Each structure stands twice: as C-alpha cells, then as structure tokens.
C-alpha positions as CSV (number, residue, x, y, z in Angstrom):
1,M,-24.3,-47.1,2.0
2,A,-28.0,-48.6,2.6
3,R,-30.2,-46.9,5.2
4,D,-33.2,-48.5,6.6
5,K,-35.9,-45.6,7.7
6,E,-37.9,-46.1,10.6
7,I,-41.6,-45.9,9.8
8,E,-43.8,-44.9,13.1
9,L,-47.7,-45.5,12.7
10,T,-50.3,-44.9,15.1
11,F,-53.8,-46.1,15.3
12,E,-56.4,-45.2,18.0
13,K,-59.6,-46.8,18.8
14,S,-62.7,-45.5,17.3
15,G,-66.0,-46.1,18.6
16,T,-65.4,-45.6,22.4
17,N,-67.7,-43.7,24.5
18,S,-67.0,-41.3,27.3
19,E,-66.9,-43.3,30.0
20,D,-64.1,-45.3,28.4
21,Y,-61.9,-42.5,28.3
22,S,-62.6,-41.3,31.7
23,K,-61.7,-44.7,32.5
24,Q,-58.3,-44.6,30.9
25,L,-58.0,-41.1,32.7
26,Q,-58.9,-42.4,36.2
27,P,-56.2,-44.4,38.2
28,N,-57.2,-48.6,39.8
29,D,-56.7,-47.7,43.1
30,G,-59.9,-48.6,44.6
31,P,-63.4,-49.5,43.7
32,Q,-64.9,-47.5,40.9
33,E,-68.5,-46.0,40.6
34,S,-69.7,-48.8,38.2
35,V,-69.2,-51.5,39.9
36,M,-72.3,-53.6,37.9
37,E,-70.3,-54.0,34.7
38,T,-72.7,-57.3,33.0
39,S,-70.6,-60.0,31.3
40,K,-71.0,-59.0,28.4
41,E,-69.5,-55.7,28.2
42,E,-66.4,-57.3,29.6
43,K,-66.5,-60.1,26.7
44,E,-66.7,-57.2,24.3
45,K,-63.9,-55.1,25.7
46,L,-62.1,-57.6,25.8
47,S,-62.5,-58.8,22.6
48,L,-61.8,-55.4,21.5
49,E,-58.6,-55.5,23.1
50,E,-57.6,-58.6,21.8
51,K,-58.8,-57.5,18.3
52,A,-56.3,-54.7,18.5
53,E,-53.4,-56.6,19.7
54,I,-53.6,-58.7,16.8
55,A,-54.5,-55.8,14.3
56,D,-50.9,-54.2,16.3
57,Q,-48.7,-58.1,15.6
58,K,-50.2,-57.9,12.0
59,L,-49.1,-54.6,11.2
60,K,-45.6,-55.2,13.2
61,D,-45.3,-58.3,10.9
62,T,-45.9,-56.4,7.9
63,I,-43.6,-53.3,8.4
64,K,-40.8,-56.2,9.2
65,K,-41.3,-57.8,6.0
66,I,-41.6,-54.7,4.3
67,K,-38.5,-53.8,5.9
68,E,-37.2,-56.9,4.7
69,N,-37.9,-56.7,1.1
70,V,-36.9,-52.7,0.1
71,H,-33.8,-52.0,-1.1
72,E,-32.4,-48.7,-1.7
73,D,-31.7,-50.0,-5.4
74,D,-35.2,-50.9,-5.9
75,P,-37.3,-48.5,-8.0
76,R,-39.5,-45.9,-6.6
77,P,-43.0,-45.7,-7.7
78,S,-43.8,-42.8,-10.4
79,Q,-45.9,-40.2,-8.8
80,G,-45.6,-38.5,-12.1
81,L,-43.5,-35.3,-12.8
82,T,-45.0,-32.2,-11.3
83,F,-43.9,-28.7,-11.0
84,R,-44.2,-29.1,-7.3
85,S,-41.8,-31.4,-7.2
86,I,-39.3,-30.4,-9.9
87,L,-39.0,-27.2,-7.3
88,G,-39.0,-29.5,-4.5
89,G,-36.1,-31.4,-5.6
90,D,-38.1,-35.0,-6.0
91,I,-36.3,-35.7,-9.7
92,L,-32.7,-35.4,-8.2
93,T,-32.9,-38.8,-6.6
94,G,-30.0,-41.1,-6.5
95,E,-31.3,-43.6,-9.1
96,V,-31.9,-40.1,-11.7
97,V,-28.6,-38.8,-10.6
98,R,-26.5,-41.8,-11.5
99,K,-28.6,-42.5,-14.8
100,H,-27.8,-38.8,-16.2
101,I,-24.8,-38.2,-14.6
102,W,-22.9,-37.2,-18.2
103,L,-25.8,-35.5,-19.3
104,F,-25.5,-33.0,-15.9
105,V,-21.4,-32.8,-16.7
106,F,-22.2,-32.2,-20.3
107,I,-24.4,-29.1,-19.0
108,V,-22.0,-27.7,-17.0
109,A,-19.3,-27.9,-19.0
110,L,-21.4,-25.6,-21.2
111,S,-22.6,-23.4,-19.4
112,T,-18.8,-23.0,-18.1
113,A,-17.7,-22.5,-21.9
114,Y,-21.0,-20.2,-22.4
115,V,-19.6,-17.9,-19.2
116,A,-16.1,-17.5,-20.3
117,I,-16.6,-17.0,-24.2
118,R,-18.9,-14.2,-23.3
119,Y,-16.8,-13.0,-21.0
120,Q,-13.9,-13.0,-23.5
121,C,-16.2,-11.4,-25.8
122,Q,-16.8,-8.5,-23.5
123,Q,-12.9,-8.0,-22.4
124,D,-12.1,-8.1,-26.4
125,M,-15.1,-5.6,-27.5
126,I,-14.1,-3.2,-24.5
127,A,-10.4,-3.4,-26.1
128,I,-11.7,-2.5,-29.5
129,D,-13.7,0.5,-28.1
130,K,-10.4,1.7,-26.7
131,L,-8.4,1.3,-29.8
132,N,-11.1,3.2,-32.2
133,A,-10.8,5.9,-30.0
134,K,-7.2,5.9,-30.1
135,L,-7.6,6.0,-33.9
136,T,-10.2,8.7,-33.9
137,D,-7.9,10.7,-31.8
138,A,-5.1,9.9,-33.7
139,K,-6.8,10.9,-37.4
140,Y,-7.8,14.2,-35.7
141,K,-4.2,15.2,-34.6
142,A,-2.7,14.0,-38.4
143,L,-5.3,15.9,-39.9
144,S,-4.9,18.8,-37.8
145,S,-0.8,18.4,-38.4
146,S,-1.5,18.1,-41.7
147,S,-3.4,21.7,-42.1
148,T,-1.0,23.3,-40.2
149,L,1.8,22.1,-42.1
150,T,-0.1,22.9,-45.5
151,E,-0.8,26.7,-44.5
152,K,2.7,27.3,-43.6
153,C,4.0,25.7,-47.2
154,R,1.8,27.9,-48.7
155,E,3.8,30.3,-51.5
156,S,2.2,33.0,-50.3
157,R,2.9,32.5,-46.7
158,V,6.6,31.5,-47.9
159,L,6.7,34.8,-49.7
160,E,5.5,36.5,-46.5
161,I,8.5,35.5,-44.5
162,L,11.0,35.9,-46.6
163,K,9.5,39.7,-47.2
164,Q,10.3,39.9,-43.5
165,N,13.4,38.6,-43.0
166,K,15.1,40.8,-45.8
167,D,17.9,38.8,-46.0
168,S,16.9,36.1,-48.2
169,L,18.1,35.9,-52.1
170,L,14.9,34.3,-53.6
171,H,12.3,35.9,-55.4
172,I,9.3,34.8,-57.6
173,A,10.7,34.0,-60.9
174,D,9.8,37.0,-63.7
175,Q,10.3,34.0,-66.4
176,P,8.8,30.9,-67.5
177,P,10.7,27.8,-66.8
178,Y,13.0,26.5,-69.5
179,I,12.5,22.7,-71.1
180,I,15.5,21.4,-71.8
181,N,15.4,18.1,-73.7
182,V,18.2,15.9,-73.0
183,P,19.2,13.2,-75.6
184,E,19.3,9.6,-74.3
C-alpha cells in the first residue's frame, strides 16, 4: 500500500526592513503615521508581492508534479553507505529487504542452528563430566574393595583366623605337593 508523504516548505521574505515588520504587526484600523508613500515604493511592494505569489504558485506546481511522478517502487537515490546510516536503520528499506530476504532467512536459520548446537554440546559436556565423576568414584570403590579382599585372603591372615577358631582341621602342609601323571 503506497503512502503519500506530505512535504511542507515555508519561505520568508528576505530584505524587509523594520518599517515593513511594524506595518505587518499593526492593524489597519485607522490612518498610519507614514501617510506619504511614494508611488515608486507602492510599485515595488506590488511587484514583490506579485513575485512572491508567482514563486509560491510555481513551487506548488512543482511539488504537485513531484507527487504525481514519485512512487514507492522507485529506487531511492543512493547517499552512500555510512556507519551512521547503518546504525540508524536506513539500510533496512523495503527494497533492500525484499531483494535480500532469503539471505536474511538463511542468516537467521544459521544463527538458530548455532545456538541450538552449542546448547546441546554444553549439555553433553555436563553429562560427560558427571559420568566421569561417577566412573572415578566407582574405580576408587573397586580399588578399595579389592585391597580389602586381598588383605582378608592372605595366607597369614587365613591361618591366624584358623588358630583363633581352633575347630578347624586345616593346617599348613609339611610335605611338598605330589605331581601325578595320568596317561591319556
């Protein structure tokens, strides 16, 4: 939907003196102090007023022609790419966005994928750290259990327990073991 923009221009007369301003500010109720004006000054005032009216009319015609010829789809005149225009958002005009919409979609998709993958990677690293801590604890417990079992299974310890109980028939062998060969 195209929107017409209103352009408002104001012009002031230049070269007026203080008498003209005082005349503009005073109401025209009665005779003014400067009654005697020469015809030459009146002609100059009329010609200045006429010139101002003609200039105003030309300006209005020009603005009207510009409004008729300007459309939203017309390319904007390039003012150059500056840092201020980028920060101000001038680069994101309708034409630029329409021309590069797939690039913007691609950048958003890549950014979303990057954030999602990084989040998943961090979650996996946290899980790996927890599992490594559990593995270390399990290794220490296994080592502790193994040393306790080794201590309890030593021959000297077993003999000591047997002597304390005195009800066992087990004792240390006096003779070396015999090797029996069985033919096949």
